[in-house]
The first five atom37 places (N, CA, C, CB, O) and aatype in JSON, in Angstrom:
{
  "aatype": [19, 1, 10, 19, 6, 15, 7, 7, 7, 10, 19, 5, 14, 7, 7, 15, 10, 1, 10, 15, 4, 0, 19, 15, 7, 19, 16, 13, 15, 3, 18, 19, 12, 1, 17, 13, 1, 5, 0, 14, 7, 11, 19, 1, 6, 13, 19, 0, 16, 10, 15, 2, 0, 7, 6, 16, 11, 16, 18, 19, 3, 15, 19, 1, 7, 1, 13, 16, 9, 15, 7, 3, 2, 0, 11, 2, 16, 19, 18, 10, 5, 12, 2, 15, 10, 11, 14, 6, 3, 16, 0, 19, 18, 18, 4, 2, 19, 8, 16, 18, 17, 7, 5, 7, 16, 5, 19, 16, 19, 15, 15],
  "atom_mask": [
    [1, 1, 1, 1, 1],
    [1, 1, 1, 1, 1],
    [1, 1, 1, 1, 1],
    [1, 1, 1, 1, 1],
    [1, 1, 1, 1, 1],
    [1, 1, 1, 1, 1],
    [1, 1, 1, 0, 1],
    [1, 1, 1, 0, 1],
    [1, 1, 1, 0, 1],
    [1, 1, 1, 1, 1],
    [1, 1, 1, 1, 1],
    [1, 1, 1, 1, 1],
    [1, 1, 1, 1, 1],
    [1, 1, 1, 0, 1],
    [1, 1, 1, 0, 1],
    [1, 1, 1, 1, 1],
    [1, 1, 1, 1, 1],
    [1, 1, 1, 1, 1],
    [1, 1, 1, 1, 1],
    [1, 1, 1, 1, 1],
    [1, 1, 1, 1, 1],
    [1, 1, 1, 1, 1],
    [1, 1, 1, 1, 1],
    [1, 1, 1, 1, 1],
    [1, 1, 1, 0, 1],
    [1, 1, 1, 1, 1],
    [1, 1, 1, 1, 1],
    [1, 1, 1, 1, 1],
    [1, 1, 1, 1, 1],
    [1, 1, 1, 1, 1],
    [1, 1, 1, 1, 1],
    [1, 1, 1, 1, 1],
    [1, 1, 1, 1, 1],
    [1, 1, 1, 1, 1],
    [1, 1, 1, 1, 1],
    [1, 1, 1, 1, 1],
    [1, 1, 1, 1, 1],
    [1, 1, 1, 1, 1],
    [1, 1, 1, 1, 1],
    [1, 1, 1, 1, 1],
    [1, 1, 1, 0, 1],
    [1, 1, 1, 1, 1],
    [1, 1, 1, 1, 1],
    [1, 1, 1, 1, 1],
    [1, 1, 1, 1, 1],
    [1, 1, 1, 1, 1],
    [1, 1, 1, 1, 1],
    [1, 1, 1, 1, 1],
    [1, 1, 1, 1, 1],
    [1, 1, 1, 1, 1],
    [1, 1, 1, 1, 1],
    [1, 1, 1, 1, 1],
    [1, 1, 1, 1, 1],
    [1, 1, 1, 0, 1],
    [1, 1, 1, 1, 1],
    [1, 1, 1, 1, 1],
    [1, 1, 1, 1, 1],
    [1, 1, 1, 1, 1],
    [1, 1, 1, 1, 1],
    [1, 1, 1, 1, 1],
    [1, 1, 1, 1, 1],
    [1, 1, 1, 1, 1],
    [1, 1, 1, 1, 1],
    [1, 1, 1, 1, 1],
    [1, 1, 1, 0, 1],
    [1, 1, 1, 1, 1],
    [1, 1, 1, 1, 1],
    [1, 1, 1, 1, 1],
    [1, 1, 1, 1, 1],
    [1, 1, 1, 1, 1],
    [1, 1, 1, 0, 1],
    [1, 1, 1, 1, 1],
    [1, 1, 1, 1, 1],
    [1, 1, 1, 1, 1],
    [1, 1, 1, 1, 1],
    [1, 1, 1, 1, 1],
    [1, 1, 1, 1, 1],
    [1, 1, 1, 1, 1],
    [1, 1, 1, 1, 1],
    [1, 1, 1, 1, 1],
    [1, 1, 1, 1, 1],
    [1, 1, 1, 1, 1],
    [1, 1, 1, 1, 1],
    [1, 1, 1, 1, 1],
    [1, 1, 1, 1, 1],
    [1, 1, 1, 1, 1],
    [1, 1, 1, 1, 1],
    [1, 1, 1, 1, 1],
    [1, 1, 1, 1, 1],
    [1, 1, 1, 1, 1],
    [1, 1, 1, 1, 1],
    [1, 1, 1, 1, 1],
    [1, 1, 1, 1, 1],
    [1, 1, 1, 1, 1],
    [1, 1, 1, 1, 1],
    [1, 1, 1, 1, 1],
    [1, 1, 1, 1, 1],
    [1, 1, 1, 1, 1],
    [1, 1, 1, 1, 1],
    [1, 1, 1, 1, 1],
    [1, 1, 1, 1, 1],
    [1, 1, 1, 0, 1],
    [1, 1, 1, 1, 1],
    [1, 1, 1, 0, 1],
    [1, 1, 1, 1, 1],
    [1, 1, 1, 1, 1],
    [1, 1, 1, 1, 1],
    [1, 1, 1, 1, 1],
    [1, 1, 1, 1, 1],
    [1, 1, 1, 1, 1],
    [1, 1, 1, 1, 1]
  ],
  "atom_positions": [
    [[0.92, -1.08, 0.0], [-0.12, -0.13, 0.02], [0.81, 1.31, -0.04], [-1.16, -0.35, 1.44], [1.69, 1.51, 0.8]],
    [[0.56, 2.08, -0.91], [1.32, 3.44, -0.91], [0.45, 4.49, -1.06], [2.36, 3.57, -1.97], [-0.41, 4.42, -1.94]],
    [[0.57, 5.62, -0.22], [-0.16, 6.76, 0.13], [0.83, 8.05, -0.35], [-0.53, 6.7, 1.79], [1.86, 8.29, 0.29]],
    [[0.48, 8.77, -1.4], [1.16, 10.01, -1.72], [0.6, 11.09, -1.65], [1.59, 10.06, -2.77], [-0.26, 11.26, -2.52]],
    [[0.81, 12.16, -0.73], [-0.11, 13.27, -0.52], [0.57, 14.48, -1.48], [-0.24, 13.67, 1.21], [1.77, 14.38, -1.7]],
    [[-0.01, 15.38, -1.93], [0.25, 16.45, -2.67], [-0.45, 17.66, -2.43], [0.12, 16.15, -3.84], [-1.44, 17.6, -1.7]],
    [[-0.04, 18.93, -3.01], [-1.15, 19.88, -2.97], [-1.09, 20.98, -1.76], [0.0, 0.0, 0.0], [-1.91, 21.89, -1.64]],
    [[0.02, 20.73, -0.86], [0.29, 21.63, 0.14], [1.0, 22.92, -0.44], [0.0, 0.0, 0.0], [1.38, 23.06, -1.6]],
    [[1.1, 23.8, 0.54], [1.77, 25.14, 0.28], [1.74, 26.13, 1.29], [0.0, 0.0, 0.0], [1.59, 25.86, 2.49]],
    [[1.9, 27.47, 0.76], [1.82, 28.68, 1.62], [0.54, 29.55, 1.13], [3.25, 29.57, 1.51], [0.56, 30.04, 0.0]],
    [[-0.47, 29.72, 1.9], [-1.59, 30.61, 1.43], [-1.83, 31.74, 2.35], [-2.89, 29.83, 1.27], [-1.18, 31.69, 3.39]],
    [[-2.52, 32.6, 2.21], [-3.03, 33.45, 3.13], [-4.23, 33.27, 3.71], [-3.07, 34.51, 2.7], [-5.05, 32.56, 3.13]],
    [[-4.55, 33.89, 4.97], [-5.63, 33.47, 5.62], [-7.05, 33.75, 4.78], [-5.57, 34.13, 6.96], [-7.25, 34.85, 4.27]],
    [[-7.79, 32.9, 4.71], [-9.02, 33.26, 3.92], [-8.99, 32.28, 2.62], [0.0, 0.0, 0.0], [-10.03, 31.91, 2.08]],
    [[-7.76, 31.91, 2.18], [-7.5, 31.26, 1.23], [-7.95, 29.66, 0.93], [0.0, 0.0, 0.0], [-8.59, 29.02, 1.76]],
    [[-7.63, 29.22, -0.11], [-7.99, 27.73, -0.1], [-6.88, 26.9, -0.83], [-9.44, 27.48, -0.85], [-6.08, 27.45, -1.59]],
    [[-6.87, 25.51, -0.56], [-6.07, 24.82, -1.02], [-6.67, 23.41, -1.12], [-4.96, 24.98, -0.32], [-7.5, 23.03, -0.29]],
    [[-6.26, 22.6, -2.18], [-6.99, 21.09, -2.19], [-5.89, 20.21, -2.26], [-8.06, 20.73, -3.49], [-5.05, 20.18, -3.16]],
    [[-5.95, 19.46, -1.19], [-4.9, 18.46, -1.15], [-5.37, 17.26, -1.79], [-4.44, 18.16, 0.23], [-6.57, 17.02, -1.89]],
    [[-4.26, 16.34, -2.33], [-4.73, 15.0, -3.02], [-3.94, 13.88, -2.31], [-4.43, 14.96, -4.72], [-2.8, 14.17, -1.94]],
    [[-4.39, 12.71, -2.1], [-3.95, 11.46, -1.72], [-4.01, 10.61, -2.79], [-4.63, 10.96, -0.66], [-5.11, 10.23, -3.16]],
    [[-2.96, 10.21, -3.37], [-3.06, 9.21, -4.57], [-2.73, 7.83, -3.75], [-1.86, 9.56, -5.96], [-1.75, 7.64, -3.03]],
    [[-3.78, 6.9, -4.02], [-3.68, 5.55, -3.37], [-3.38, 4.64, -4.38], [-4.93, 5.11, -2.62], [-3.88, 4.6, -5.51]],
    [[-2.26, 3.66, -3.73], [-2.0, 2.43, -4.62], [-1.65, 1.24, -3.81], [-0.85, 2.68, -5.63], [-0.95, 1.24, -2.8]],
    [[-2.23, 0.2, -4.39], [-2.24, -1.09, -3.42], [-3.47, -1.27, -2.78], [0.0, 0.0, 0.0], [-3.5, -2.27, -2.06]],
    [[-4.32, -0.72, -2.83], [-5.64, -0.87, -2.49], [-6.74, 0.15, -2.99], [-5.64, -0.9, -1.14], [-6.4, 1.27, -3.38]],
    [[-7.89, -0.19, -2.98], [-9.08, 0.71, -3.73], [-9.55, 1.42, -2.43], [-10.48, -0.26, -4.63], [-10.04, 0.82, -1.48]],
    [[-9.37, 2.7, -2.5], [-9.93, 3.61, -1.35], [-11.32, 3.34, -1.15], [-9.78, 5.13, -1.63], [-11.67, 3.26, 0.03]],
    [[-12.21, 3.19, -2.05], [-13.63, 2.94, -1.58], [-13.92, 1.72, -0.74], [-14.5, 2.85, -2.73], [-14.95, 1.63, -0.06]],
    [[-12.98, 0.77, -0.81], [-13.28, -0.43, -0.16], [-12.95, -0.17, 1.38], [-12.45, -1.65, -0.82], [-13.38, -0.98, 2.2]],
    [[-12.23, 0.87, 1.79], [-11.62, 1.2, 3.07], [-11.98, 2.66, 3.69], [-10.1, 1.1, 2.87], [-12.4, 3.56, 2.96]],
    [[-11.79, 2.85, 5.09], [-12.05, 4.07, 5.69], [-10.89, 4.79, 5.46], [-12.41, 4.01, 7.08], [-9.83, 4.42, 5.95]],
    [[-11.0, 5.83, 4.75], [-9.78, 6.99, 4.45], [-9.79, 8.03, 5.41], [-9.91, 7.77, 3.01], [-10.87, 8.46, 5.82]],
    [[-8.86, 8.41, 5.76], [-8.71, 9.64, 6.81], [-7.76, 10.4, 6.4], [-8.4, 9.3, 8.24], [-6.86, 9.9, 5.71]],
    [[-7.73, 11.9, 6.76], [-6.93, 12.86, 6.7], [-6.55, 13.21, 8.33], [-7.6, 14.0, 5.82], [-7.46, 13.34, 9.16]],
    [[-5.33, 13.33, 8.64], [-4.72, 13.91, 9.87], [-3.86, 15.01, 9.61], [-3.95, 12.93, 10.61], [-3.4, 15.18, 8.47]],
    [[-3.58, 15.86, 10.63], [-2.57, 16.89, 10.52], [-2.0, 16.86, 11.91], [-3.14, 18.34, 10.08], [-2.54, 16.43, 12.92]],
    [[-0.76, 17.42, 11.76], [0.36, 17.46, 13.12], [0.86, 19.09, 12.93], [2.03, 16.07, 12.93], [1.41, 19.42, 11.87]],
    [[0.69, 19.78, 13.67], [1.2, 21.09, 13.97], [2.41, 20.92, 14.83], [0.14, 21.95, 14.65], [2.48, 20.0, 15.63]],
    [[3.43, 21.84, 14.67], [4.76, 21.81, 15.3], [4.48, 21.82, 16.8], [5.69, 23.06, 14.84], [3.87, 22.78, 17.29]],
    [[4.89, 20.84, 17.54], [4.82, 20.7, 19.05], [3.61, 20.21, 19.59], [0.0, 0.0, 0.0], [3.42, 20.17, 20.8]],
    [[2.59, 19.73, 18.55], [1.39, 19.13, 18.83], [1.26, 17.6, 18.34], [0.36, 19.99, 18.23], [2.03, 17.07, 17.53]],
    [[0.27, 17.03, 18.89], [0.04, 15.7, 18.7], [-0.6, 15.58, 17.24], [-0.85, 15.13, 19.86], [-1.19, 16.53, 16.72]],
    [[-0.46, 14.48, 16.68], [-1.45, 14.32, 15.39], [-2.75, 14.23, 15.69], [-1.21, 13.14, 14.56], [-3.1, 13.58, 16.68]],
    [[-3.64, 14.84, 14.9], [-4.97, 14.93, 15.08], [-6.03, 14.72, 13.79], [-5.11, 16.2, 15.66], [-5.7, 15.16, 12.69]],
    [[-7.12, 14.12, 13.94], [-7.83, 13.52, 13.06], [-8.55, 14.93, 12.51], [-8.74, 12.29, 13.7], [-8.86, 15.83, 13.28]],
    [[-8.81, 15.0, 10.95], [-9.35, 16.05, 10.35], [-10.54, 15.58, 9.75], [-8.48, 16.68, 9.45], [-11.57, 16.25, 9.87]],
    [[-10.54, 14.31, 8.98], [-11.77, 14.07, 8.14], [-11.83, 12.58, 8.06], [-11.73, 14.76, 6.65], [-10.79, 12.03, 8.4]],
    [[-12.83, 11.79, 7.68], [-13.03, 10.8, 7.32], [-14.0, 10.53, 6.05], [-13.3, 10.34, 8.33], [-14.99, 11.21, 5.79]],
    [[-13.55, 9.43, 5.31], [-14.46, 9.25, 4.22], [-14.62, 7.65, 4.31], [-13.85, 9.87, 2.71], [-13.62, 6.93, 4.38]],
    [[-15.9, 7.12, 4.3], [-16.17, 5.76, 4.29], [-17.36, 5.4, 3.56], [-16.26, 5.28, 5.57], [-18.01, 6.18, 2.87]],
    [[-17.59, 4.21, 3.74], [-18.91, 3.72, 3.14], [-19.07, 4.01, 1.58], [-20.13, 4.43, 3.91], [-20.1, 4.41, 1.04]],
    [[-17.78, 3.71, 0.93], [-17.65, 3.77, -0.49], [-18.03, 5.23, -0.98], [-18.56, 2.67, -1.14], [-18.73, 5.49, -1.96]],
    [[-17.31, 6.3, 0.03], [-17.43, 7.61, -0.31], [-18.79, 8.27, 0.09], [0.0, 0.0, 0.0], [-19.02, 9.43, -0.26]],
    [[-19.75, 7.51, 0.85], [-21.09, 8.06, 1.05], [-21.07, 8.78, 2.46], [-22.23, 6.89, 0.97], [-21.94, 9.59, 2.79]],
    [[-19.92, 8.38, 3.34], [-20.17, 8.93, 4.58], [-18.91, 9.86, 4.76], [-20.39, 7.8, 5.74], [-17.8, 9.59, 4.31]],
    [[-19.26, 10.98, 5.48], [-18.04, 11.86, 5.62], [-18.16, 12.4, 6.98], [-17.92, 13.04, 4.53], [-19.25, 12.83, 7.35]],
    [[-17.11, 12.43, 7.76], [-16.85, 12.91, 9.2], [-15.71, 14.03, 9.15], [-16.36, 11.62, 10.2], [-14.71, 13.96, 8.44]],
    [[-16.07, 15.13, 10.05], [-15.09, 15.96, 10.24], [-14.72, 16.37, 11.71], [-15.41, 17.01, 9.5], [-15.54, 16.17, 12.6]],
    [[-13.48, 16.94, 11.99], [-13.32, 17.44, 13.45], [-14.09, 18.73, 13.43], [-11.72, 17.69, 13.95], [-14.18, 19.39, 12.4]],
    [[-14.8, 19.19, 14.87], [-15.59, 20.28, 14.71], [-14.66, 21.67, 14.2], [-16.35, 20.48, 16.13], [-15.25, 22.65, 13.74]],
    [[-13.52, 21.66, 14.29], [-12.8, 22.75, 14.07], [-12.51, 23.1, 12.4], [-11.54, 22.51, 14.88], [-11.9, 24.07, 11.95]],
    [[-13.13, 22.03, 11.67], [-12.73, 22.34, 10.11], [-14.41, 22.21, 9.42], [-11.35, 20.91, 9.33], [-14.71, 22.49, 8.26]],
    [[-15.19, 21.79, 10.33], [-16.61, 21.56, 9.42], [-17.37, 22.56, 9.04], [-17.59, 20.81, 10.04], [-17.79, 23.36, 9.88]],
    [[-17.65, 22.68, 7.85], [-18.18, 23.6, 7.15], [-17.14, 24.4, 6.38], [0.0, 0.0, 0.0], [-17.52, 25.27, 5.61]],
    [[-15.76, 24.14, 6.55], [-14.79, 24.67, 5.83], [-14.14, 23.76, 4.93], [-13.93, 25.24, 6.63], [-13.83, 24.22, 3.83]],
    [[-13.8, 22.34, 5.23], [-13.14, 21.49, 4.57], [-14.16, 20.54, 4.06], [-12.09, 20.93, 5.33], [-15.24, 20.33, 4.6]],
    [[-13.67, 19.94, 2.87], [-14.65, 18.86, 2.34], [-13.53, 17.54, 1.97], [-15.65, 19.51, 0.78], [-12.47, 17.66, 1.35]],
    [[-14.01, 16.52, 2.43], [-13.43, 15.34, 2.0], [-13.95, 14.67, 0.73], [-13.52, 14.49, 3.02], [-15.18, 14.64, 0.67]],
    [[-13.35, 14.18, -0.22], [-14.02, 13.53, -1.35], [-13.13, 12.44, -1.97], [-14.4, 14.58, -2.43], [-11.99, 12.33, -1.52]],
    [[-13.53, 11.63, -2.93], [-12.75, 10.78, -3.55], [-13.04, 10.63, -4.97], [0.0, 0.0, 0.0], [-14.19, 10.82, -5.35]],
    [[-12.15, 10.31, -5.78], [-12.5, 10.05, -7.26], [-12.14, 8.38, -7.58], [-11.5, 11.19, -8.33], [-11.0, 7.93, -7.58]],
    [[-12.99, 7.82, -7.77], [-12.67, 6.25, -8.05], [-11.88, 5.94, -9.21], [-13.92, 5.42, -8.25], [-11.04, 5.04, -9.23]],
    [[-12.19, 6.78, -10.3], [-11.22, 6.62, -11.35], [-9.83, 6.63, -11.16], [-11.41, 7.48, -12.18], [-9.12, 5.72, -11.59]],
    [[-9.43, 7.53, -10.58], [-8.16, 7.91, -10.08], [-7.57, 7.35, -8.76], [-8.21, 9.24, -9.97], [-6.41, 7.53, -8.38]],
    [[-8.5, 6.69, -8.15], [-8.03, 6.04, -6.75], [-7.49, 6.86, -5.98], [-7.09, 5.02, -6.81], [-6.46, 6.56, -5.37]],
    [[-8.18, 8.25, -5.82], [-7.53, 9.27, -5.01], [-8.45, 9.94, -4.37], [-6.73, 10.17, -5.68], [-9.5, 10.29, -4.9]],
    [[-8.08, 10.22, -2.96], [-8.89, 11.17, -2.01], [-8.29, 12.71, -2.16], [-8.74, 10.61, -0.32], [-7.16, 13.08, -2.48]],
    [[-9.4, 13.39, -1.83], [-9.16, 14.88, -1.87], [-9.58, 15.44, -0.49], [-10.01, 15.61, -3.07], [-10.44, 14.93, 0.23]],
    [[-8.84, 16.61, -0.2], [-9.47, 17.51, 1.07], [-9.21, 18.75, 0.51], [-8.76, 17.36, 2.69], [-8.17, 19.33, 0.2]],
    [[-10.54, 19.08, 0.46], [-10.7, 20.69, -0.04], [-10.73, 21.48, 1.04], [-12.02, 21.08, -0.89], [-11.43, 21.16, 2.01]],
    [[-9.94, 22.66, 1.03], [-9.76, 23.37, 2.44], [-9.98, 24.8, 1.93], [-8.15, 23.12, 3.26], [-9.26, 25.34, 1.1]],
    [[-11.15, 25.43, 2.57], [-11.43, 26.78, 2.19], [-11.36, 27.57, 3.56], [-12.86, 26.91, 1.42], [-11.19, 27.01, 4.64]],
    [[-11.5, 28.78, 3.4], [-11.73, 29.86, 4.57], [-10.23, 29.39, 5.57], [-13.62, 29.57, 5.57], [-10.21, 29.24, 6.79]],
    [[-9.42, 29.29, 4.88], [-8.14, 28.71, 5.82], [-7.71, 29.91, 6.78], [-6.68, 28.2, 4.79], [-7.67, 31.11, 6.5]],
    [[-7.37, 29.27, 8.01], [-6.98, 30.18, 9.15], [-5.53, 29.75, 9.62], [-8.06, 30.07, 10.4], [-5.16, 28.61, 9.36]],
    [[-4.64, 30.66, 10.33], [-3.47, 30.1, 10.73], [-3.39, 29.23, 11.55], [-2.78, 30.79, 11.09], [-2.25, 28.82, 11.77]],
    [[-4.33, 28.7, 12.18], [-4.35, 27.63, 13.15], [-4.43, 26.3, 12.15], [-5.7, 27.8, 14.28], [-4.14, 25.23, 12.68]],
    [[-4.72, 26.28, 11.04], [-4.73, 25.07, 10.06], [-3.37, 24.58, 9.54], [-5.57, 25.42, 8.82], [-3.15, 23.54, 8.92]],
    [[-2.34, 25.69, 9.98], [-0.97, 25.29, 9.61], [-0.5, 24.03, 10.2], [-0.03, 26.31, 9.97], [-0.38, 23.94, 11.42]],
    [[-0.22, 22.96, 9.32], [0.25, 21.75, 9.86], [0.76, 20.78, 8.71], [-0.88, 21.12, 10.7], [0.49, 21.03, 7.54]],
    [[1.42, 19.78, 9.04], [1.61, 18.78, 8.03], [0.51, 17.84, 8.02], [2.85, 18.06, 8.22], [0.21, 17.15, 8.99]],
    [[-0.14, 17.83, 6.77], [-1.35, 16.91, 6.58], [-0.9, 15.63, 5.94], [-2.48, 17.57, 5.68], [-0.13, 15.51, 4.99]],
    [[-1.66, 14.46, 6.79], [-1.31, 13.18, 6.33], [-2.41, 12.47, 5.88], [-0.66, 12.46, 7.27], [-3.46, 12.66, 6.49]],
    [[-2.42, 11.54, 4.8], [-3.29, 10.65, 4.52], [-3.07, 9.23, 5.14], [-3.37, 10.62, 3.2], [-1.97, 8.73, 5.36]],
    [[-4.33, 8.65, 5.39], [-4.09, 7.42, 6.17], [-5.24, 6.42, 5.73], [-4.12, 7.73, 7.81], [-6.35, 6.85, 5.45]],
    [[-4.95, 5.17, 5.67], [-5.61, 4.1, 5.68], [-5.19, 2.85, 6.22], [-5.88, 3.97, 4.64], [-4.11, 2.36, 5.88]],
    [[-6.14, 2.15, 7.24], [-5.49, 1.23, 8.03], [-4.45, 1.49, 8.9], [-5.1, 0.43, 7.36], [-4.65, 2.17, 9.9]],
    [[-3.24, 0.96, 8.62], [-2.0, 1.35, 9.32], [-1.04, 1.83, 8.7], [-1.48, 0.47, 9.92], [0.1, 1.88, 9.16]],
    [[-1.46, 2.33, 7.36], [-0.64, 3.02, 6.45], [-0.73, 4.38, 6.29], [-0.79, 2.56, 5.34], [-1.85, 4.89, 6.28]],
    [[0.32, 5.11, 6.14], [0.44, 6.63, 6.19], [1.28, 7.18, 5.03], [1.11, 7.07, 7.54], [2.35, 6.65, 4.73]],
    [[0.83, 8.17, 4.43], [1.67, 8.89, 3.57], [2.82, 9.43, 4.12], [0.0, 0.0, 0.0], [3.09, 9.12, 5.28]],
    [[3.7, 10.34, 3.37], [4.79, 10.98, 3.95], [4.32, 12.66, 4.28], [6.12, 10.79, 2.85], [5.07, 13.45, 4.86]],
    [[3.33, 12.91, 3.91], [2.81, 14.24, 4.48], [2.88, 15.39, 3.75], [0.0, 0.0, 0.0], [3.89, 15.44, 3.05]],
    [[2.09, 16.43, 3.65], [2.53, 17.75, 2.54], [1.99, 18.94, 3.52], [1.55, 17.75, 0.66], [0.91, 19.01, 4.11]],
    [[3.04, 19.81, 3.49], [2.91, 20.99, 4.39], [1.81, 21.95, 3.96], [4.23, 21.76, 4.46], [1.62, 22.29, 2.79]],
    [[1.13, 22.33, 4.95], [0.12, 23.5, 4.87], [0.54, 24.54, 5.7], [-1.29, 23.13, 5.28], [0.55, 24.3, 6.9]],
    [[0.96, 25.87, 5.26], [1.12, 26.98, 5.94], [0.35, 28.12, 5.63], [2.29, 27.27, 5.89], [0.45, 28.71, 4.55]],
    [[-0.48, 28.49, 6.59], [-1.5, 29.59, 6.4], [-0.97, 31.12, 7.32], [-3.12, 28.9, 7.06], [-1.14, 31.38, 8.51]],
    [[-0.39, 31.8, 6.43], [0.15, 33.26, 6.94], [0.24, 34.36, 5.87], [1.65, 33.13, 7.54], [0.43, 34.28, 4.65]],
    [[0.04, 35.35, 6.66], [-0.16, 36.48, 5.77], [1.59, 37.17, 5.45], [-1.36, 37.69, 6.68], [1.74, 38.15, 4.73]]
  ]
}
C-alpha cells in the first residue's frame, strides 16, 4: 500500500487549497480513508474521514463547514478541499488507511 500526498503550500488567511492523496495497492472506496494533521509541537489529530464507498463523511469540529473530503474512484485518489483557511490550520497533513500513512504535505497559512 502506498499513499502519496500533494497540494500543500503557503496560502494567506481566507484562502483555499486542495490536497490530494494518491492511493495504490488498495481501492480506497473499500476502506475507511482519513486525513490527519500535525502542527509543530502538537500531537497528530484527526481531520476528516471518508467511508462507506465515499457516502459517509465526518469532520473534526474545527474544520466542519470549511473542509470537504471526497474521492475519485477512477483515479483512486482522495481529496481534501480546504476553504477559509486560518493560521491555526497550519500543519503537516497526512493521508491514512488502516495502518498505512503517507509522507505528509505541509500547509502553511500566513499573511
